[in-house]
C-alpha positions, 0 to 999 in steps of 0.5 A: 500500500505504501509503495503504491502511494509513493509511486503515485506521488512520484508520478504526480510530481513527475507530471507536474515537473513536465507541465512546468517545463512545457509552460516555461519553454513552449506554451507561454511563448505561443500566447500573445505578448501582453500589451504594455500599459504605456504602449503608444500604437504606431500606425502603418504608413506612419513616418518613422524617424530613424536618423541614426540608422539611415545610410542609403535610399533602400528600404529598411528592415529592422530585426528586433532581437533579444539573445535571451529570448528563446523565440529570438534564438529560434528564428536566427536561421530564418533572419540569416536567410532573409539577409542573404536573399535580400541584402542587396535590395534591403538595408538590414539592421538589428536592434538588440533589446536586452538591459540585463546583459551587455553584448558586443556588436561582433557577438550579434553579427556572428550569430547572424553570420552577417556584418550588418549594423547593430544597435542597442537603442530601446528608442528605436523599438518605441518609435516603431511600436515594438514591445516584444521580441522577435519582431520585424519592422519594414520601412519603405524608402521614405521611412514610412512603416510598411510592416510590423509583425511576426516572421512566421506563425510557427516558432521555427519559421518553417511554414512557407505559407506564413512567412509574413516578413518575407511576404512583406519584403516581396510586396514592397519590392514589387511596389505593391500596397502593404499586404493584409495579414491575419492576426497571427502576423500582426499580434505580438508573440514572444518575449516581453520587453524590457525583460525576457518574460511573459 
């Protein structure tokens, strides 16, 4: 009788531990990121002032990245592929949003295998209406907000039918109006700022 009770308690503890791990490492990142109380929404087609980041007349793609955010880490290969594919047509930037640790520009560039500009400026996120990572922002050549949202509806960016950021790039390069996306593209998922929490 005592043995059955101990086995039952052990199984219950094991199930609880698995549930906590699943919540911490998977499920909580599939829920929408809570909108901050002081959030100021920036509308599509708004002019974004990025004096610090403008180097030429190409459209600008800003990847908002937190090295401590699991969602950010999972989409590094996807962002790297976008940089390789569109780097001649689009001016790529990375904005690192992490106040708890310091990272060097070289560390971030090495993660993406790309020598692109890296910034550590929360104001860029505020100006673009970004409050979670990872997020993509695409500005047209006149620095108007063309797209702000997610990369894909899957955590690993493996669903070609929902490569939202890439679809936005393709539409902009074809000089189409900003494509209409569903809520999965436009609602922020991932890690809340300024800390990597939900």
